C-alpha positions, 0 to 999 in steps of 0.5 A: 459422449459429451461435446468436450470429449469429441473436441478434445479427441478431434484436436489430439487427432489433428495434432498427431497428424500435423506431427507426422506431416511435419516429420515426413517433410523434414526427412524429405528436406534433409535427405534431398539435401544430403543427396544433392551434396552427394551427387555433386561430390561424386560420393555415397550419401554415407561418405557425405555424412561421415565428412559432415555437411559443413566442410569446406568442399561442400559449402563452396 
């Protein structure tokens, strides 16, 4: 295989793995915040999502 194809495949693999890592990290961040808000309000996560993140009670 030529040098170009090897470098190209390596770059594609690196970008794909970085994309997966970023998505997993964003999921942890979002669901951590939702779980924290639900715990503080004494509600289920489903109820917090239904109300919305930026209502008056969750900001204060």
